[in-house]
N, C-alpha and C positions, 0 to 999 in steps of 0.2 A: 240476189245474185244468181246468174244463170250457170248452167253446167260449165261452160267454157271458162268463166271467170274463177269458179271453184278449182277447176283443173290448173289454171295458171297460178293460182295462189299456192296450191299444194307443190307445184313444181319450184316455186321460188323459195320455199323455206328450206332451212338446212336439213340435210339427211342426218339421222341420229344413228351413230354407230355404238353398239353396246360392247363394253369391254370390261374385264376384271381390272382391279385397281393396282395390281403389281406393276413394278417398274418394267418388267419384261413384257407383260400384257399391253401396257400402254405404248411401249416402243413399237411392237409389232402392229398394234392397231393403228398407230400414227402412220406407218408406212402404207397400210392399206387405205387409210383415209386419203392420203396424197394421191394415190393411184385413182381413187374413185372421183376426187376433185378434178383430175386431169380428164377423166372419161366424160363426166356429166357437166363440168362447168358449174356445179352446185357446191355450196359450202357443205362441209361435213363437220358435225360436232361429235365429240366423244362423250358418252354417257357411261359414267363409272358405276359398276354393279358389283356388289359383295356377294360372293358364292359361299356355300357351306364349306367348301374345301379351303377357303381363305380364313374362315373363322375357327374351325376345328383345330384343335392342337393335337389330335391323335394321328398317328402314323397313317399314311395313305393306305397301306396294305390292310390296316385294321378297319377302315371305314369304307373299304370296298373299291375305292379308286374311281370306278366307273360313274361317270356323271357328276362327281362332286363339285367340279369347276364349271359345269355346263348348265345344270338345270335352271339356275336363276336367270341366266341369259336367255334361255329358250322361253321361260315363262314371260319375260319382258317382251320378247318378239310376239308371242301369242296374244298378249295383252295390248299390243299396239304401242307400247311405250318406247320402243326403238324400232328403226327400220331394218337394220341388219346388224349382225354380230360377227366377231372375229374370235376364233378359237385356235388354240394349238390342236391340230388334228389328232394327235396321240391321245388327248384327254376325251375325245368324243366316243360315246357308246357306239357300237357298230350298227345298231338299229336306228334308222332315221324316222322321226315322227312324220306321219302323212302330210300334216299341214305345212311342214318345213322343207326346204330344199338347200342342198349344199351347191349354191350357185357358182362358186369358184374355188379351185384349189390352185393358187398361184405357184410359180416356179419354186421348188424346194430348196432350202438351205442345206448345207452339209448335214447328212442324217446321223453322223457318227457321234459316239460319246467322247468326251475328253477327260483326261486326268488332270487335276490341279493338286500338285504335290509340294511338300516342303523341299526347299533347296533345288527345285526344278527337276526332281527325280522323275524317271519313267517307271512303269509298272515293274518291268524286269529288275529294276535297280532298288526297289523298296526293300529294306532289311527285314529279316525275319520277325514276325510278330507285329508288323505294321498294321495301324488301325486305319481302315479306308471306309469313309462315310458315304452312304447312298440310302435313299428312301425306297429304292425299287428292288423287288424280289428278282426281277429279270436280271439286273446288274449283279446283284448278290451271287446268283447261281453261276453266271458266267465268269465272274471275277474269281470265285473260289475254285471253280474248275480250272481256270488258267493258272492260279497259284499252284494247284496240285500238279499240273503238268510241268511246272517249273521246279517242282520239289521244294516249294516255298510255303511257309505257313503265314497266313494273314488273318485278321479279324475284320469281317464286314460289319459295320455299325449303322443301324438305322437312324437316319436324320430327317429332319424337315426344315422348312424355312425357305426364304428367297435366296437369290444368288449371293447377296452380301452375307447373310447368315451362314450359308454353307462354306463359302470361301473363308469366312472368319474362323471357322473351326480349324482350319489349317494354319492360317497366319497367327492365330492365338495359341497354337501348340496343343490343342485338344486332340487333334487327328493328324495323321501323317499325310493323308490325301483325302480328296472327295472326287466323285464322278459326276459329271454335269453333261448336258447335251451341248454340243457344239453350237447348234443354232441359236440357242438362248444367249450364250456369251457373245456370239457374232452380233446379234441384233442390238445388244446394248453397248457394243463397242469395246468388249472386254476380252476377246478371244486371245489376245496376247498373253493373258495370265494362264493360259493352259500350258502344261508341261509336256503333254503328249496327246496326239489323237489316237484313240484306241482303235487298233485294226479290227474291221468287221469280221475277219476270220477268227478273232478271239472273243469279241463281244458284239453280237448283233444288236442294233438299236430296237426301240420299241416300234410296233407297227405305226407307220405315219410320222415317225419322228422327223422333225425339221420342217414339216409341212405346215401351212396354215389352212384353215377352213373358213370361208366366207359364207354365212348361212342367213337366209331370210325366209319370210313367209312366202309360200308358193303363189305365183300370180293369180292362179285359178281359185284360191280360197281367200281371196281378200288382201294379198300383199300390196305394197305401193305399186301402182300400175307400171308394168314394164321394168321394175327394178331388178328382178332375177335376170332377165335377159341382158340387162346392161352389165350387171356384175359378172356375168358369164364371160365377158370379154377379158377378165383377168385370169381366166382359167388356163392352165398349161396341160395340154392333153397327155404328155409323157409322165408328168408328175401324177396326174389323176390315175392313169393306168397302173402306175407302180404301187401307189398307196391303196388302190382298190384291191389289188391282189393281196397285199399284206394284211389289210383289214378283213378280207374275206377269209384268209387263214385263221385269223384270230376268232372270227365269228364261228367257223367250222369246228374249231376246238372248244367252242362254248365257253371261251375264257374272257374275262373282263380286263379293264386297263391295268389292274394291279396284279394280274396273274404273271408267272415267271416265263413269259413268251416273248421272244425276239423274232423279228422278220425284216428282211430287206430285199426289194426287188431292184435289180441293176439292169439298165439297158445295155446290151452288148452291141458294139458297132463293128461293121465289117468295112474298113476304110472310112468313107464319109457317111455312109448310110447306117442307121439304126436297124438291125435285123432280128435280134432276139432279146428276150427278157429272162433273166435268171432270177428265181425266187428261192431265198434261203430262209429256213425257220429253225427255231430252237426252243425247247421246253426243258427245264431243268429243276432239280431239287435246289433249294436255296443254299445248302452246304456245299454244292458243287460236285457231290459224289455221283450224280447220275445226270446225263444230259441225253436228250434225243435231238440230234441235229441232222437235218436232211436238206437237199436242194433239188430243184427241177428247172429245166430250161425249155422255153418253147418259143414260138413266133410272138413278136410284139402284139399284144391284144389289140384287136381292132374295134372292140366295144367293151363296155363296162361288164356285160355278161361274160365275155371271154376272159377279162382279167380276173372276175370272181371266180370262174371256173378253175383257173390256175392255182388260186388259193385254196380252194376246197380239195383239189387233187393232192396237193402237198399235204394238207392237214389230215386227209385220209391215210396217207402213208405214215405220218407221224403217229396217229392213233394206233395204227397196226403195230408200231414199234414200241408201244407202251407210254406214249405221251399223256394219256388219260389219267394214269396213276399219279402224274406229277402236277396236275392242274390245281390241286387244292392247296398247294404250298403257299404260305404266307410268312412274311418276316414277322417276328415277334417284337 
């Protein structure tokens, strides 16, 4: 078989998309698969991969969070078992392996957190002593601080599990409420179960929350020929600029995915034109007694380097205000 025949055979086989096995991961990967089919005209098959984060029963804060849902997918990419992978961007470590490339970050879903509470209550209406479940030290810190500001006493309870399990803690009466990412509920068609979208002024999301990352082996180190450049057509430049700033802040704080760090970059519009980006960051003790929360605004970054610089600058200000002393906080 000559080189042309080999290339034609390779182009006709289905592209293999690696994904975690969870309902949410499968749903978001299926959305990307459909977009890639439309782009390439090629079939895309989902390859289910089990990660350490899926099999461990420990709380994410205890096992470190960083990379626990990612490493098995990246290993499969590097081994050639899959052609590309879809991750929740907030799960990705901030350091990218040299052999891999984030080919696309599509348009972001709503980055906010939501409350799913009994009787449709919102956070301000939860009675004293309410038990609120979350596996995130970031959420614990901000929820406890918000409750203090309201003069309210709540108990944040560390939980794990998929969306069904977490919502089940509320419907089963074990907890009064749980906090989840709006994007996850939206992608599986259950956003109607949220009783409140939590305002970012009170609870900043995780850096990159609501965004997906489409990752593949870089073309120059043996990836599927041209795949990275094809996938790049799914990229949204505004989303990439925002999440790059958020993740740069996280990296500059030398914090991992399980650290109590929130960040959100908003694009500010002047009439019809987007003119500025506001980046907000927060670090807090999980009991909510101490928060370092700052923001900065600058021109919309024209490059990845400019977006990263915005994140580093805000991180430096936060460190000067005492953020470093809060970075080791973990939920028990």
